[in-house]
C-alpha positions as protocol buffer text, in pm:
chain_id: "A"
residue {
  index: 1
  type: MET
  ca { x: -371 y: 1467 z: 1233 }
}
residue {
  index: 2
  type: LYS
  ca { x: -144 y: 1184 z: 1360 }
}
residue {
  index: 3
  type: ILE
  ca { x: 13 y: 990 z: 1003 }
}
residue {
  index: 4
  type: ILE
  ca { x: 140 y: 663 z: 1047 }
}
residue {
  index: 5
  type: MET
  ca { x: 314 y: 385 z: 819 }
}
residue {
  index: 6
  type: ARG
  ca { x: 257 y: 7 z: 835 }
}
residue {
  index: 7
  type: HIS
  ca { x: 210 y: -328 z: 684 }
}
residue {
  index: 8
  type: PHE
  ca { x: -90 y: -397 z: 591 }
}
residue {
  index: 9
  type: GLU
  ca { x: -294 y: -661 z: 784 }
}
residue {
  index: 10
  type: HIS
  ca { x: -583 y: -926 z: 702 }
}
residue {
  index: 11
  type: LYS
  ca { x: -795 y: -712 z: 881 }
}
residue {
  index: 12
  type: ASP
  ca { x: -766 y: -441 z: 576 }
}
residue {
  index: 13
  type: ILE
  ca { x: -903 y: -671 z: 299 }
}
residue {
  index: 14
  type: LYS
  ca { x: -1209 y: -494 z: 279 }
}
residue {
  index: 15
  type: ILE
  ca { x: -1001 y: -164 z: 205 }
}
residue {
  index: 16
  type: ILE
  ca { x: -753 y: -329 z: -56 }
}
residue {
  index: 17
  type: GLN
  ca { x: -1010 y: -459 z: -213 }
}
residue {
  index: 18
  type: ASP
  ca { x: -1256 y: -182 z: -264 }
}
residue {
  index: 19
  type: LYS
  ca { x: -994 y: 57 z: -380 }
}
residue {
  index: 20
  type: LEU
  ca { x: -719 y: -130 z: -533 }
}
residue {
  index: 21
  type: TYR
  ca { x: -824 y: -493 z: -608 }
}
residue {
  index: 22
  type: PRO
  ca { x: -1219 y: -511 z: -641 }
}
residue {
  index: 23
  type: ASP
  ca { x: -1185 y: -788 z: -886 }
}
residue {
  index: 24
  type: LEU
  ca { x: -989 y: -1030 z: -659 }
}
residue {
  index: 25
  type: SER
  ca { x: -1153 y: -1271 z: -358 }
}
residue {
  index: 26
  type: GLU
  ca { x: -1063 y: -1203 z: -4 }
}
residue {
  index: 27
  type: ILE
  ca { x: -884 y: -1518 z: -8 }
}
residue {
  index: 28
  type: ALA
  ca { x: -650 y: -1394 z: -264 }
}
residue {
  index: 29
  type: ILE
  ca { x: -602 y: -1073 z: -109 }
}
residue {
  index: 30
  type: GLY
  ca { x: -523 y: -1247 z: 200 }
}
residue {
  index: 31
  type: ASP
  ca { x: -251 y: -1400 z: -13 }
}
residue {
  index: 32
  type: LEU
  ca { x: -136 y: -1084 z: -151 }
}
residue {
  index: 33
  type: ILE
  ca { x: -65 y: -931 z: 180 }
}
residue {
  index: 34
  type: THR
  ca { x: 92 y: -1255 z: 316 }
}
residue {
  index: 35
  type: GLU
  ca { x: 328 y: -1222 z: 44 }
}
residue {
  index: 36
  type: TRP
  ca { x: 376 y: -843 z: 79 }
}
residue {
  index: 37
  type: ASN
  ca { x: 455 y: -865 z: 451 }
}
residue {
  index: 38
  type: SER
  ca { x: 733 y: -1155 z: 338 }
}
residue {
  index: 39
  type: GLY
  ca { x: 973 y: -867 z: 180 }
}
residue {
  index: 40
  type: ALA
  ca { x: 890 y: -1007 z: -181 }
}
residue {
  index: 41
  type: TYR
  ca { x: 668 y: -1059 z: -441 }
}
residue {
  index: 42
  type: GLN
  ca { x: 716 y: -1230 z: -764 }
}
residue {
  index: 43
  type: GLY
  ca { x: 1024 y: -1325 z: -646 }
}
residue {
  index: 44
  type: ARG
  ca { x: 1162 y: -953 z: -598 }
}
residue {
  index: 45
  type: PHE
  ca { x: 1258 y: -739 z: -304 }
}
residue {
  index: 46
  type: PHE
  ca { x: 910 y: -590 z: -210 }
}
residue {
  index: 47
  type: GLU
  ca { x: 759 y: -369 z: 42 }
}
residue {
  index: 48
  type: MET
  ca { x: 399 y: -245 z: 70 }
}
residue {
  index: 49
  type: PHE
  ca { x: 300 y: -11 z: 364 }
}
residue {
  index: 50
  type: ALA
  ca { x: -56 y: 127 z: 429 }
}
residue {
  index: 51
  type: ILE
  ca { x: -57 y: 511 z: 516 }
}
residue {
  index: 52
  type: GLU
  ca { x: -305 y: 534 z: 847 }
}
residue {
  index: 53
  type: SER
  ca { x: -425 y: 877 z: 930 }
}
residue {
  index: 54
  type: ASP
  ca { x: -670 y: 850 z: 1229 }
}
residue {
  index: 55
  type: ASN
  ca { x: -738 y: 513 z: 1226 }
}
residue {
  index: 56
  type: LYS
  ca { x: -840 y: 518 z: 866 }
}
residue {
  index: 57
  type: ILE
  ca { x: -626 y: 386 z: 526 }
}
residue {
  index: 58
  type: VAL
  ca { x: -551 y: 674 z: 348 }
}
residue {
  index: 59
  type: GLY
  ca { x: -301 y: 546 z: 40 }
}
residue {
  index: 60
  type: TYR
  ca { x: -4 y: 345 z: 41 }
}
residue {
  index: 61
  type: VAL
  ca { x: 359 y: 319 z: -34 }
}
residue {
  index: 62
  type: SER
  ca { x: 473 y: 63 z: -221 }
}
residue {
  index: 63
  type: ILE
  ca { x: 911 y: -6 z: -285 }
}
residue {
  index: 64
  type: TYR
  ca { x: 976 y: -251 z: -559 }
}
residue {
  index: 65
  type: GLY
  ca { x: 1319 y: -386 z: -623 }
}
residue {
  index: 66
  type: LYS
  ca { x: 1345 y: -387 z: -993 }
}
residue {
  index: 67
  type: SER
  ca { x: 1696 y: -492 z: -1063 }
}
residue {
  index: 68
  type: ARG
  ca { x: 2016 y: -550 z: -823 }
}
residue {
  index: 69
  type: SER
  ca { x: 2066 y: -168 z: -870 }
}
residue {
  index: 70
  type: ILE
  ca { x: 1716 y: -5 z: -867 }
}
residue {
  index: 71
  type: VAL
  ca { x: 1443 y: -13 z: -685 }
}
residue {
  index: 72
  type: SER
  ca { x: 1080 y: 173 z: -767 }
}
residue {
  index: 73
  type: ALA
  ca { x: 890 y: 380 z: -460 }
}
residue {
  index: 74
  type: GLY
  ca { x: 537 y: 511 z: -553 }
}
residue {
  index: 75
  type: ILE
  ca { x: 319 y: 647 z: -302 }
}
residue {
  index: 76
  type: GLU
  ca { x: -41 y: 651 z: -392 }
}
residue {
  index: 77
  type: ILE
  ca { x: -340 y: 862 z: -176 }
}
residue {
  index: 78
  type: PHE
  ca { x: -670 y: 753 z: -239 }
}
residue {
  index: 79
  type: SER
  ca { x: -880 y: 1012 z: -484 }
}
residue {
  index: 80
  type: GLU
  ca { x: -1071 y: 1111 z: -165 }
}
residue {
  index: 81
  type: GLU
  ca { x: -813 y: 1200 z: 70 }
}
residue {
  index: 82
  type: ARG
  ca { x: -621 y: 1390 z: -201 }
}
residue {
  index: 83
  type: LYS
  ca { x: -574 y: 1775 z: -96 }
}
residue {
  index: 84
  type: LYS
  ca { x: -553 y: 1706 z: 261 }
}
residue {
  index: 85
  type: GLY
  ca { x: -160 y: 1738 z: 304 }
}
residue {
  index: 86
  type: PHE
  ca { x: -76 y: 1339 z: 329 }
}
residue {
  index: 87
  type: CYS
  ca { x: 177 y: 1399 z: 4 }
}
residue {
  index: 88
  type: LEU
  ca { x: 281 y: 1725 z: -29 }
}
residue {
  index: 89
  type: LEU
  ca { x: 517 y: 1656 z: -333 }
}
residue {
  index: 90
  type: CYS
  ca { x: 309 y: 1351 z: -462 }
}
residue {
  index: 91
  type: TYR
  ca { x: 86 y: 1542 z: -748 }
}
residue {
  index: 92
  type: GLY
  ca { x: 308 y: 1894 z: -803 }
}
């Protein structure tokens, strides 16, 4: 099983809409992807990466600058992909 981490792309709009933002339009999600890939979100440092296995997005990693000295990182593996070894330390 090959696992990669990459920036989200506009080709990922449907999966983002399905898994994260069902109430947003495809245009709004496209705008989010553009903003995420700029390295900032709402004026702060932000990175969002897709976790991909065998050409399928199974989750994401986000890194957010809360202040000049504090960074928050989060990993989400989609529920149907959990317990498959993608994130051994995420769920205890």
